[in-house]
C-alpha positions, 0 to 999 in steps of 0.5 A: 035183878037186872040193871034196868030193873034196879034203876027203875026201882031206884027211880021209883023209890026216890020219887016216893021218898021225895013226896014224903016230908023230910022227917019221914024219909029215913024210915021209909027208906029203911022199910023199902030197902030191907036187907039191901044196904047198897040200895039204901046208901044210894038212895040216901046219897040221891036224897042228899043231892036233892036237898042240896039242890033245893029239893029239885032233882032232874029225872034225866040225871038219874038215868045215864041212858037219858043223855045223848051219847057224846052230846050235851046232857042238858040245856044248862050245858049248852054254850050261851049266846049274847043277845043284842041289847034292846034299843032305847028310844032317842 
């Protein structure tokens, strides 16, 4: 299996697992990963991260190629700028 195919499979399975109730995810992963323990372990780690973040997992974070080379990975990484305070009526 090529790396691109593997990444597509991980993304697809992760999306499917996230769509399931938490109680059903482990059995889904075991059925879906079959005899691929590395795939199972990776999906478990990704699901744990998603749960730590309140169930929100940004899709671009899954793929390294989604990040611009040498660039800012997300809007959260951009420097913040202070906005001027609103003027109060006198």
